[in-house]
Structure formats: structure tokens, C-alpha cells
C-alpha positions, 0 to 999 in steps of 0.5 A: 500500500501507500506510505503515509508521504505517499497517502499526504501527496494523494490526500493534497493533489487529487480531490476526485476518482475524477481526478485520478482516473485523469492522472493515470490515464496521462499518465499511460499515455504521456507520449501526447497531449489529450484535449479536454473533448478526447479524454472525456471521449477516453475515458468516458467521462462528463466535460463538469468531471474533466475540467474539474479534473484538470485544473487540481492536476494542474496544478499539483504539478502533476500535468501540464495544459499545452495550450487546450491539450493537457500531458502528464509532465511531472515537475520533479521525479518526487511527483513522478515516482509518486504518479508510479506509485499510486497505479501498483496502490490502484492496480491492487488494491482500488478499494484503499485509493478510493478510500484514502482520496474519498476520506478528503475533506473537501475544502469546499464543504470545509469551509460552508461549514466553518462560517456556521461555526460560531465563535466564543468572540 
């Protein structure tokens, strides 16, 4: 399974299972850049899901934009090793990886909930 460091990277950089599927597809098909419509077709997804996956993957330094297309190009060797290990873990224990992603609190939901907290001031 993934190390604690890998789990931390996973929680920081991959917000959804669709983002994971998108990342792993781009990792496996790294020889070219893919447009969002092509990713929708190949991953049998929706435009909203793909667009929602690409932005955080780009911000995390895992994917780069090339015009209207995206390609797997990690910002460094640590991130490349992380994705390689993540692909192996997902192939061997997909439910464990999905649980790690789904157990990460969504920052928008947390911000919304925090807005309703009463302060003692």
C-alpha cells in the first residue's frame, strides 16, 4: 500500500476518483497531449468531471497545459515516482486508494461548514 508520504501527496493533489482516473490515463498515454473532449471520450466521462480534474492536477504540478490540451509532465522526479507508485497501488488495492481520496475533507465543504461556526468573541 501507499506510504504515509504518498497518502499525504494523494490527499493534497487528487481531489476525486475522476481526477485519479484522468491522471493515470495521462500517465499511461504520456507520449502526447490530450484535449478535454478527447479525455471525455476515452474516459467515458463528462466535460465537467474532466475539467474539474485537470485544474487541480495542473496546480499540483502533475499535468501541464499545452494550449487546449494537457499532458502528464510532473514537476519533478518525486512526483513521477509518486504517480508510478499510485498506479501500482490502485491496480492492486483500488478500494484502499479510493477510500483515501474520499476520506479527504473537501475544502469547499469545510469552508461552508466553517461559515456556520459560532465564535466565542
